[in-house]
C-alpha angles and dihedrals in degrees: 000000000000089000091056091052091050089046090238104173115223115240092239092053092044091052094049092048094047087054089064111043095194092053088050091049097047095038091051088054094052115111117263093252091056094047088050094048090052092047091052091048094052092042091052091061110121098203135037092243093054090046092050091047089053092049089051092049089048093052095041091050094043091052091068096035096265121140107225116231093013128127112247094016106183131138115267110274095015117124113264122234118264110247142169117352090359088065092052097264129119123215088265093054095252118139117255124207105252120187117207094187127098113237130007119000112242113248093239089060092062093059 
């Protein structure tokens, strides 16, 4: 894990990123914490197949400015998905009344 702390890029990841210039560009612009998290995720793979799948996912996501294995991964400037109470759900999963209108809610909508 010392290599992860030092952000030492494994050869197989480096080769995969270099094969897709957009992935290399975006991945290099990720914050240090994100790069570290991705390296930890790849290093924690228990099989060669899992490791390769994680490298492939990292390159694929990075090529469109997504951060692999990150919550809320969406390209910068892209609309984020509506979740939780924004989608009309409370923490208990019960539906909430959500008004999509601007201004007062018509009385019939409250029935």
